[in-house]
KEROMI-153579 format. One record per residue (C-alpha): residue number from 0; x, y, z. Coordinates in steps of 0.2 Angstrom, whole numbers, plus 5000, padded with zeros to 4 digits. Example, Ala and Ser with C-alpha at 12.3 -4.5 7.8 and 13.67 -1.06 7.14 Angstrom:
REM KEROMI-153579
(0, (5062, 4978, 5039))
(1, (5068, 4995, 5036))
END
This chain:
REM KEROMI-153579
(0, (4986, 4914, 4988))
(1, (4969, 4906, 4991))
(2, (4953, 4916, 4996))
(3, (4954, 4911, 5014))
(4, (4972, 4917, 5016))
(5, (4967, 4934, 5007))
(6, (4953, 4936, 5019))
(7, (4964, 4933, 5034))
(8, (4976, 4947, 5028))
(9, (4961, 4958, 5024))
(10, (4954, 4956, 5042))
(11, (4971, 4958, 5050))
(12, (4975, 4974, 5040))
(13, (4958, 4982, 5044))
(14, (4960, 4978, 5062))
(15, (4977, 4985, 5062))
(16, (4972, 5001, 5053))
(17, (4958, 5005, 5065))
(18, (4969, 5001, 5080))
(19, (4983, 5013, 5074))
(20, (4972, 5027, 5068))
(21, (4962, 5028, 5085))
(22, (4978, 5028, 5095))
(23, (4986, 5041, 5084))
(24, (4971, 5052, 5083))
(25, (4970, 5052, 5102))
(26, (4989, 5057, 5103))
(27, (4987, 5071, 5090))
(28, (4973, 5078, 5100))
(29, (4978, 5075, 5118))
(30, (4997, 5077, 5116))
(31, (5000, 5089, 5101))
(32, (4984, 5100, 5101))
(33, (4980, 5094, 5083))
(34, (4961, 5091, 5081))
(35, (4952, 5079, 5069))
(36, (4941, 5094, 5062))
(37, (4957, 5103, 5057))
(38, (4961, 5115, 5071))
(39, (4979, 5116, 5076))
(40, (4985, 5126, 5091))
(41, (4996, 5140, 5086))
(42, (5010, 5135, 5099))
(43, (5015, 5119, 5108))
(44, (5008, 5117, 5125))
(45, (5019, 5119, 5140))
(46, (5016, 5100, 5144))
(47, (5027, 5095, 5130))
(48, (5045, 5091, 5132))
(49, (5058, 5099, 5121))
(50, (5058, 5083, 5110))
(51, (5039, 5082, 5109))
(52, (5038, 5101, 5104))
(53, (5050, 5097, 5090))
(54, (5040, 5082, 5085))
(55, (5025, 5093, 5085))
(56, (5033, 5105, 5073))
(57, (5036, 5091, 5061))
(58, (5018, 5085, 5062))
(59, (5011, 5103, 5059))
(60, (5023, 5106, 5045))
(61, (5017, 5090, 5036))
(62, (4999, 5095, 5039))
(63, (5002, 5113, 5032))
(64, (5011, 5105, 5017))
(65, (4995, 5095, 5013))
(66, (4984, 5111, 5015))
(67, (4996, 5120, 5003))
(68, (4993, 5106, 4991))
(69, (4974, 5110, 4991))
(70, (4967, 5099, 5005))
(71, (4955, 5107, 5018))
(72, (4959, 5108, 5036))
(73, (4950, 5092, 5041))
(74, (4956, 5082, 5026))
(75, (4974, 5087, 5029))
(76, (4973, 5080, 5047))
(77, (4964, 5064, 5041))
(78, (4977, 5061, 5027))
(79, (4991, 5063, 5040))
(80, (4983, 5050, 5051))
(81, (4981, 5038, 5036))
(82, (5000, 5041, 5031))
(83, (5005, 5038, 5049))
(84, (4995, 5022, 5051))
(85, (5000, 5015, 5034))
(86, (5018, 5018, 5037))
(87, (5018, 5011, 5054))
(88, (5009, 4995, 5048))
(89, (5020, 4993, 5033))
(90, (5036, 4994, 5044))
(91, (5030, 4980, 5055))
(92, (5024, 4970, 5040))
(93, (5041, 4972, 5033))
(94, (5049, 4966, 5048))
(95, (5039, 4950, 5048))
(96, (5044, 4947, 5030))
(97, (5062, 4951, 5033))
(98, (5062, 4939, 5048))
(99, (5055, 4925, 5037))
(100, (5069, 4928, 5025))
(101, (5082, 4929, 5038))
(102, (5087, 4946, 5033))
(103, (5085, 4952, 5051))
(104, (5086, 4943, 5067))
(105, (5070, 4938, 5076))
(106, (5064, 4955, 5082))
(107, (5045, 4956, 5083))
(108, (5038, 4938, 5082))
(109, (5040, 4935, 5101))
(110, (5039, 4953, 5106))
(111, (5051, 4958, 5119))
(112, (5057, 4940, 5120))
(113, (5063, 4940, 5102))
(114, (5081, 4934, 5100))
(115, (5087, 4950, 5092))
(116, (5080, 4961, 5106))
(117, (5088, 4950, 5119))
(118, (5105, 4951, 5111))
(119, (5102, 4970, 5110))
(120, (5099, 4971, 5128))
(121, (5114, 4960, 5132))
(122, (5125, 4974, 5125))
(123, (5118, 4987, 5137))
(124, (5110, 4979, 5152))
(125, (5103, 4995, 5159))
(126, (5092, 4999, 5144))
(127, (5078, 4987, 5148))
(128, (5075, 4997, 5164))
(129, (5069, 5012, 5154))
(130, (5050, 5014, 5157))
(131, (5036, 5010, 5145))
(132, (5046, 4998, 5134))
(133, (5057, 5013, 5128))
(134, (5071, 5001, 5126))
(135, (5061, 4990, 5114))
(136, (5056, 5005, 5104))
(137, (5074, 5010, 5103))
(138, (5079, 4993, 5097))
(139, (5065, 4993, 5083))
(140, (5070, 5011, 5078))
(141, (5088, 5006, 5076))
(142, (5082, 4992, 5064))
(143, (5073, 5006, 5054))
(144, (5088, 5017, 5054))
(145, (5099, 5002, 5047))
(146, (5086, 4998, 5034))
(147, (5083, 5016, 5029))
(148, (5101, 5017, 5021))
(149, (5094, 5006, 5007))
(150, (5074, 5007, 5008))
(151, (5073, 5025, 5013))
(152, (5056, 5028, 5007))
(153, (5048, 5016, 5020))
(154, (5060, 5016, 5034))
(155, (5067, 5034, 5035))
(156, (5062, 5041, 5052))
(157, (5064, 5059, 5046))
(158, (5048, 5057, 5037))
(159, (5035, 5066, 5047))
(160, (5023, 5051, 5046))
(161, (5036, 5043, 5058))
(162, (5033, 5054, 5072))
(163, (5019, 5045, 5081))
(164, (5023, 5028, 5089))
(165, (5009, 5017, 5096))
(166, (5006, 5017, 5114))
(167, (5011, 5001, 5123))
(168, (4994, 4993, 5124))
(169, (4992, 4997, 5105))
(170, (5009, 4990, 5101))
(171, (5005, 4974, 5110))
(172, (4989, 4972, 5101))
(173, (4997, 4976, 5084))
(174, (5010, 4962, 5087))
(175, (4996, 4950, 5092))
(176, (4987, 4953, 5076))
(177, (5003, 4951, 5065))
(178, (5009, 4936, 5075))
(179, (4992, 4927, 5074))
(180, (4992, 4909, 5068))
(181, (4981, 4912, 5053))
(182, (4995, 4923, 5046))
(183, (5009, 4911, 5050))
(184, (5012, 4906, 5032))
(185, (5010, 4922, 5023))
(186, (5026, 4931, 5028))
(187, (5037, 4921, 5016))
(188, (5027, 4926, 5001))
(189, (5032, 4941, 4990))
(190, (5014, 4945, 4987))
(191, (5009, 4948, 5005))
(192, (5014, 4966, 5007))
(193, (5004, 4970, 4991))
(194, (4988, 4962, 4998))
(195, (4991, 4973, 5014))
(196, (4992, 4988, 5002))
(197, (4976, 4984, 4994))
(198, (4966, 4979, 5009))
(199, (4972, 4995, 5019))
(200, (4958, 5004, 5010))
(201, (4942, 4995, 5014))
(202, (4927, 4992, 5003))
(203, (4916, 5004, 5014))
(204, (4929, 5018, 5010))
(205, (4927, 5014, 4991))
(206, (4908, 5013, 4992))
(207, (4908, 5030, 5001))
(208, (4918, 5038, 4988))
(209, (4907, 5032, 4974))
(210, (4891, 5037, 4983))
(211, (4898, 5055, 4985))
(212, (4904, 5056, 4967))
(213, (4902, 5046, 4951))
(214, (4920, 5050, 4945))
(215, (4936, 5051, 4956))
(216, (4938, 5069, 4962))
(217, (4956, 5069, 4963))
(218, (4972, 5058, 4962))
(219, (4970, 5049, 4978))
(220, (4952, 5044, 4975))
(221, (4957, 5037, 4958))
(222, (4971, 5027, 4966))
(223, (4960, 5020, 4980))
(224, (4946, 5015, 4968))
(225, (4957, 5006, 4957))
(226, (4967, 4995, 4969))
(227, (4964, 4978, 4962))
(228, (4977, 4964, 4963))
(229, (4983, 4957, 4947))
(230, (4982, 4938, 4948))
(231, (4999, 4929, 4946))
(232, (4994, 4919, 4930))
(233, (4989, 4936, 4921))
(234, (5006, 4943, 4927))
(235, (5015, 4928, 4919))
(236, (5005, 4928, 4903))
(237, (5008, 4946, 4899))
(238, (5026, 4946, 4905))
(239, (5030, 4930, 4896))
(240, (5023, 4937, 4880))
(241, (5032, 4953, 4881))
(242, (5049, 4952, 4890))
(243, (5050, 4933, 4888))
(244, (5046, 4934, 4869))
(245, (5058, 4948, 4865))
(246, (5072, 4938, 4873))
(247, (5066, 4922, 4864))
(248, (5067, 4931, 4848))
(249, (5084, 4939, 4852))
(250, (5091, 4922, 4856))
(251, (5084, 4914, 4840))
(252, (5073, 4903, 4851))
(253, (5089, 4896, 4860))
(254, (5085, 4901, 4878))
(255, (5079, 4893, 4894))
(256, (5064, 4905, 4894))
(257, (5057, 4894, 4880))
(258, (5053, 4882, 4894))
(259, (5052, 4893, 4909))
(260, (5039, 4905, 4901))
(261, (5024, 4893, 4901))
(262, (5012, 4906, 4895))
(263, (5022, 4911, 4880))
(264, (5011, 4909, 4864))
(265, (5021, 4900, 4850))
(266, (5013, 4893, 4834))
(267, (5020, 4877, 4826))
(268, (5032, 4882, 4812))
(269, (5030, 4900, 4815))
(270, (5042, 4913, 4807))
(271, (5047, 4929, 4814))
(272, (5060, 4943, 4810))
(273, (5075, 4940, 4821))
(274, (5079, 4954, 4834))
(275, (5096, 4961, 4836))
(276, (5103, 4956, 4853))
(277, (5105, 4968, 4867))
(278, (5116, 4968, 4883))
(279, (5103, 4965, 4897))
(280, (5108, 4981, 4905))
(281, (5100, 4990, 4890))
(282, (5083, 4981, 4892))
(283, (5070, 4993, 4900))
(284, (5054, 4987, 4908))
(285, (5041, 5000, 4914))
(286, (5025, 4998, 4923))
(287, (5016, 5015, 4922))
(288, (5003, 5011, 4936))
(289, (5014, 5000, 4946))
(290, (5004, 4998, 4962))
(291, (5014, 4986, 4974))
(292, (5025, 4980, 4959))
(293, (5018, 4963, 4954))
(294, (5023, 4964, 4936))
(295, (5041, 4970, 4941))
(296, (5043, 4956, 4953))
(297, (5040, 4943, 4940))
(298, (5050, 4952, 4927))
(299, (5065, 4952, 4940))
(300, (5064, 4933, 4940))
(301, (5065, 4932, 4921))
(302, (5079, 4945, 4920))
(303, (5090, 4934, 4931))
(304, (5090, 4920, 4918))
(305, (5093, 4933, 4904))
(306, (5108, 4940, 4913))
(307, (5116, 4923, 4915))
(308, (5113, 4918, 4896))
(309, (5120, 4934, 4890))
(310, (5136, 4932, 4901))
(311, (5139, 4915, 4893))
(312, (5136, 4921, 4875))
(313, (5152, 4925, 4866))
(314, (5142, 4935, 4854))
(315, (5134, 4946, 4867))
(316, (5135, 4965, 4862))
(317, (5142, 4979, 4872))
(318, (5132, 4989, 4884))
(319, (5126, 5007, 4880))
(320, (5131, 5011, 4898))
(321, (5148, 5004, 4899))
(322, (5154, 5001, 4882))
(323, (5159, 4983, 4887))
(324, (5151, 4966, 4887))
(325, (5143, 4959, 4902))
(326, (5158, 4946, 4903))
(327, (5171, 4960, 4901))
(328, (5163, 4969, 4916))
(329, (5160, 4953, 4926))
(330, (5174, 4941, 4922))
(331, (5167, 4926, 4932))
(332, (5149, 4920, 4934))
(333, (5151, 4922, 4953))
(334, (5155, 4940, 4950))
(335, (5140, 4942, 4939))
(336, (5129, 4933, 4952))
(337, (5135, 4945, 4966))
(338, (5131, 4960, 4955))
(339, (5115, 4955, 4946))
(340, (5102, 4959, 4959))
(341, (5108, 4977, 4960))
(342, (5110, 4978, 4941))
(343, (5092, 4973, 4938))
(344, (5085, 4986, 4950))
(345, (5097, 5000, 4944))
(346, (5095, 4997, 4925))
(347, (5080, 4986, 4920))
(348, (5064, 4989, 4931))
(349, (5055, 5006, 4931))
(350, (5038, 5009, 4940))
(351, (5027, 5025, 4942))
(352, (5011, 5027, 4952))
(353, (5001, 5042, 4958))
(354, (4999, 5034, 4976))
(355, (5015, 5038, 4986))
(356, (5011, 5023, 4997))
(357, (5015, 5012, 4982))
(358, (5033, 5018, 4982))
(359, (5034, 5011, 5000))
(360, (5027, 4994, 4994))
(361, (5035, 4992, 4977))
(362, (5052, 4998, 4982))
(363, (5052, 4986, 4998))
(364, (5046, 4971, 4988))
(365, (5059, 4973, 4974))
(366, (5073, 4976, 4987))
(367, (5068, 4960, 4996))
(368, (5067, 4950, 4980))
(369, (5085, 4956, 4976))
(370, (5091, 4951, 4993))
(371, (5083, 4934, 4990))
(372, (5091, 4932, 4973))
(373, (5108, 4936, 4981))
(374, (5106, 4923, 4994))
(375, (5101, 4910, 4981))
(376, (5116, 4914, 4970))
(377, (5128, 4915, 4985))
(378, (5124, 4900, 4996))
(379, (5134, 4900, 5012))
(380, (5138, 4918, 5012))
(381, (5133, 4928, 5027))
(382, (5134, 4945, 5019))
(383, (5120, 4954, 5009))
(384, (5121, 4967, 4995))
(385, (5119, 4985, 4999))
(386, (5106, 4991, 4986))
(387, (5103, 5009, 4986))
(388, (5095, 5012, 4969))
(389, (5079, 5008, 4962))
(390, (5068, 5017, 4949))
(391, (5051, 5018, 4958))
(392, (5044, 5035, 4955))
(393, (5029, 5044, 4963))
(394, (5020, 5055, 4951))
(395, (5015, 5071, 4961))
(396, (5015, 5090, 4958))
(397, (5033, 5096, 4959))
(398, (5028, 5110, 4972))
(399, (5015, 5111, 4985))
(400, (5022, 5126, 4995))
(401, (5023, 5142, 4985))
(402, (5033, 5151, 4999))
(403, (5046, 5138, 5000))
(404, (5047, 5137, 4981))
(405, (5051, 5155, 4980))
(406, (5064, 5153, 4994))
(407, (5072, 5139, 4984))
(408, (5073, 5149, 4967))
(409, (5080, 5164, 4976))
(410, (5094, 5153, 4984))
(411, (5098, 5145, 4967))
(412, (5108, 5161, 4962))
(413, (5106, 5156, 4943))
(414, (5092, 5164, 4933))
(415, (5092, 5152, 4919))
(416, (5091, 5137, 4931))
(417, (5077, 5145, 4940))
(418, (5068, 5147, 4924))
(419, (5070, 5128, 4921))
(420, (5064, 5124, 4938))
(421, (5049, 5135, 4936))
(422, (5045, 5127, 4919))
(423, (5045, 5110, 4928))
(424, (5033, 5117, 4941))
(425, (5021, 5122, 4928))
(426, (5022, 5106, 4918))
(427, (5019, 5095, 4933))
(428, (5004, 5103, 4940))
(429, (4993, 5088, 4936))
(430, (5005, 5075, 4939))
(431, (4996, 5068, 4955))
(432, (4980, 5066, 4944))
(433, (4987, 5060, 4928))
(434, (5004, 5052, 4932))
(435, (5013, 5046, 4917))
(436, (4999, 5051, 4906))
(437, (5005, 5068, 4908))
(438, (5017, 5071, 4893))
(439, (5029, 5081, 4904))
(440, (5043, 5079, 4892))
(441, (5033, 5088, 4879))
(442, (5027, 5102, 4891))
(443, (5044, 5105, 4897))
(444, (5051, 5106, 4879))
(445, (5038, 5119, 4875))
(446, (5041, 5130, 4890))
(447, (5060, 5131, 4888))
(448, (5076, 5122, 4883))
(449, (5082, 5113, 4898))
(450, (5100, 5112, 4893))
(451, (5104, 5130, 4892))
(452, (5109, 5133, 4910))
(453, (5127, 5139, 4908))
(454, (5135, 5123, 4914))
(455, (5143, 5112, 4902))
(456, (5146, 5098, 4914))
(457, (5130, 5094, 4922))
(458, (5112, 5093, 4916))
(459, (5099, 5104, 4924))
(460, (5090, 5090, 4933))
(461, (5107, 5085, 4942))
(462, (5110, 5103, 4946))
(463, (5093, 5105, 4954))
(464, (5095, 5089, 4964))
(465, (5111, 5096, 4971))
(466, (5103, 5113, 4975))
(467, (5089, 5104, 4984))
(468, (5101, 5094, 4995))
(469, (5109, 5110, 5000))
(470, (5092, 5118, 5003))
(471, (5087, 5105, 5016))
(472, (5103, 5106, 5025))
(473, (5096, 5117, 5039))
(474, (5090, 5106, 5053))
(475, (5080, 5108, 5069))
(476, (5065, 5118, 5064))
(477, (5048, 5117, 5056))
(478, (5055, 5126, 5041))
(479, (5068, 5112, 5038))
(480, (5054, 5099, 5038))
(481, (5044, 5110, 5026))
(482, (5060, 5111, 5015))
(483, (5062, 5092, 5016))
(484, (5044, 5089, 5010))
(485, (5047, 5102, 4996))
(486, (5063, 5093, 4991))
(487, (5055, 5076, 4991))
(488, (5041, 5082, 4980))
(489, (5053, 5091, 4968))
(490, (5064, 5075, 4967))
(491, (5049, 5065, 4962))
(492, (5045, 5077, 4949))
(493, (5062, 5077, 4942))
(494, (5062, 5058, 4942))
(495, (5045, 5058, 4933))
(496, (5053, 5069, 4919))
(497, (5067, 5057, 4918))
(498, (5055, 5042, 4915))
(499, (5045, 5052, 4902))
(500, (5061, 5055, 4892))
(501, (5066, 5037, 4891))
(502, (5060, 5024, 4879))
(503, (5056, 5006, 4884))
(504, (5057, 4988, 4877))
(505, (5042, 4982, 4887))
(506, (5028, 4991, 4896))
(507, (5017, 4980, 4907))
(508, (5002, 4986, 4917))
(509, (4985, 4984, 4925))
(510, (4980, 5002, 4923))
(511, (4965, 5011, 4931))
(512, (4949, 5010, 4922))
(513, (4933, 5021, 4920))
(514, (4934, 5040, 4922))
(515, (4950, 5049, 4926))
(516, (4951, 5062, 4940))
(517, (4938, 5076, 4938))
(518, (4952, 5089, 4942))
(519, (4961, 5084, 4926))
(520, (4946, 5081, 4915))
(521, (4949, 5096, 4903))
(522, (4968, 5092, 4901))
(523, (4965, 5074, 4899))
(524, (4952, 5075, 4885))
(525, (4963, 5087, 4876))
(526, (4978, 5076, 4877))
(527, (4970, 5060, 4872))
(528, (4956, 5064, 4860))
(529, (4957, 5046, 4853))
(530, (4957, 5037, 4870))
(531, (4947, 5049, 4881))
(532, (4932, 5037, 4883))
(533, (4941, 5027, 4897))
(534, (4957, 5030, 4906))
(535, (4964, 5013, 4903))
(536, (4963, 5017, 4884))
(537, (4974, 5032, 4887))
(538, (4987, 5022, 4897))
(539, (4988, 5010, 4882))
(540, (4991, 5024, 4870))
(541, (5004, 5032, 4881))
(542, (5012, 5015, 4884))
(543, (5014, 5013, 4865))
(544, (5022, 5030, 4864))
(545, (5035, 5026, 4877))
(546, (5040, 5010, 4868))
(547, (5055, 5008, 4856))
(548, (5051, 5002, 4839))
(549, (5047, 4983, 4840))
(550, (5044, 4984, 4859))
(551, (5029, 4977, 4867))
(552, (5014, 4982, 4878))
(553, (5006, 4969, 4889))
(554, (4990, 4975, 4898))
(555, (4975, 4969, 4907))
(556, (4960, 4980, 4905))
(557, (4942, 4980, 4902))
(558, (4938, 4972, 4885))
(559, (4925, 4986, 4881))
(560, (4938, 4994, 4869))
(561, (4938, 4980, 4857))
(562, (4919, 4981, 4853))
(563, (4910, 4997, 4859))
(564, (4907, 5010, 4845))
(565, (4914, 5024, 4855))
(566, (4931, 5016, 4855))
(567, (4932, 5015, 4836))
(568, (4946, 5028, 4834))
(569, (4956, 5020, 4848))
(570, (4955, 5003, 4839))
(571, (4959, 5010, 4822))
(572, (4972, 5023, 4825))
(573, (4980, 5018, 4841))
(574, (4979, 4999, 4841))
(575, (4978, 4993, 4823))
(576, (4989, 5007, 4816))
(577, (5002, 5010, 4829))
(578, (5004, 4993, 4838))
(579, (4994, 4978, 4832))
(580, (4989, 4964, 4844))
(581, (5000, 4949, 4844))
(582, (4992, 4940, 4858))
(583, (4974, 4942, 4866))
(584, (4965, 4932, 4880))
(585, (4947, 4936, 4883))
(586, (4945, 4933, 4902))
(587, (4928, 4939, 4906))
(588, (4922, 4943, 4924))
(589, (4929, 4938, 4941))
(590, (4948, 4940, 4936))
(591, (4953, 4955, 4947))
(592, (4946, 4950, 4964))
(593, (4931, 4962, 4968))
(594, (4932, 4972, 4952))
(595, (4916, 4971, 4942))
(596, (4924, 4972, 4925))
(597, (4925, 4960, 4910))
(598, (4943, 4959, 4907))
(599, (4955, 4955, 4892))
(600, (4974, 4953, 4893))
(601, (4983, 4957, 4877))
(602, (5000, 4961, 4870))
(603, (5004, 4974, 4857))
(604, (5019, 4976, 4847))
(605, (5024, 4994, 4841))
(606, (5025, 4995, 4822))
(607, (5039, 5002, 4812))
(608, (5039, 5020, 4808))
(609, (5028, 5025, 4823))
(610, (5035, 5040, 4832))
(611, (5035, 5043, 4851))
END
């Protein structure tokens, strides 16, 4: 996207955020007795209907959950407002993008004159008579409910940030912003929702954070300060020289990627050790600071070609997952093409971030890309694949509410499983500040053997997930909302452990740079003595740890690590010893939009004999 288009998205995003936050703040105070300075009335007012009283319980439960995680009263209300505005905006941005891809009928481009809404009204002619556009809201929420079966993290209306709905005047202004002519061409672009994510937090907010503290005080500040979009050419350069290069070597150079990967560096007459072939389902790609998923989206495109080549290869190996070749599991090319969008999301692509808003964006972006691929592969078919699995993980503490945690452990009825759960709680205390830098797999191993739970047929993580599902089954009270928030946090914590225990063929990233979170400073410096000078250096070290032997890291970071004396240990012991560079591009200033950093993009290959 050119600068003018990005500026248009930024203006629209900031206008929409201001509009929604002002409306929602007025609703919180005027309707629900939740005040911006943090005061919350003990009981619902008599002016509220039973439905509104229940909604208030969900709002208050969410705010209490944030306070239990360490926020003060005012910040917990402000953070709830941010969540509500962000989720609402993302949902309507998503609908615009889904319209452009014909994955939903026209629903918001013409407001209440949209074709999908008129058809909805035709099925129940009395609905449009409801006051205050209640019928249109019912229609839009029915779309959310349908989408939540697959993209739950964004569209699930059980999320407390979904309680507030824009007043009619606000709603009409929001649609006017999104339907503006200056944005008409952006909705078909995969990158659009990523730019909305970056621009939601304005420059003024980042400036204020830096004025108040030189270093990020917590995980949220670390995330906001480092929201810089990775340019497409950098994404391609790093992915072509990691995932593309690995497949190129597995195929003995005989691959369509030789032409498609325009940024792959190849020397005339070069020689390289041949790589053993893999079933594509066994190739794993990780972005440990995934943001809105730009690396994963391009990796998705390459993987589509990789799957087709493997399917046609009579010497393709069997999959670790199924024990069969791709052609045995999918006898025809048509069968493969119908399955491959879901296979890529389920098996190949993994992402982690400390910002829960990223999960909304990255999961949606990948889901839409999978739907687009299905359409391209199955021209003329009106159906679409139901894709319910992706591997996008939010890194956050496993428990924010001690009272609910104690209730959960008590209900487990399994002393050993309770001990396993408690060890996870302790291990993930700083997950929201350190993300995948937290070596949670080592911490858990030290605190207790997770496999000794008395159940020979299910690993403890699966048993804990099942127990969480039972725990949130009670509905209709603030307690159930608090339990669901607790269960969501716990599920993310278990998923982070699952990522930590894997090894990957490729790690791609544009990690944060500068100082890490002040709250995690002591633990961070103890864990990364060779890389503690800058958080990006630690991400590179951790990325190498998570690689299989011969795997590749592709990163864009500050170039300071390659020449400043204080990075000497990092250069000698992490880079040159564990994963020597195979490709380096010195890019200089002005690469990552407004980030004032001299950047380098480079690929490293993990050496033989280097242990995780």
